C-alpha positions, 0 to 999 in steps of 0.5 A: 140901803145896807141890810147887814148894818146893825141898828144904832144903840140908844143910850140914856143918861145914867145908864150903865155901860162897860168900857172897851179896852181894845184901844187902851194902850196902858193896859198892855204895859202890865200884862205879859200876854194879850190873851189874858187881858180884860176885854172890858172894864168897869160899869160906868154911868153915862154922864152926857150924850154928845152924839148918837154914838158918842157918850161922856162917862162918869169915870172916877178911876179906871184902876179901881175896876181892874183886877188886882195882881 
């Protein structure tokens, strides 16, 4: 038993959540420095729960939630 392990977050359909930009390569294209990039984008609703920690989001356009230059 691992005492340091965090509890799994319980997601619900239609709950809003932020999308992490940690692994999104497209965000670094227009940015001059990694320090100034957004850590999270949007406030997206959960469309479907696939697994305990995998959800499908209702994303119309990621660009509409990014700050404009």
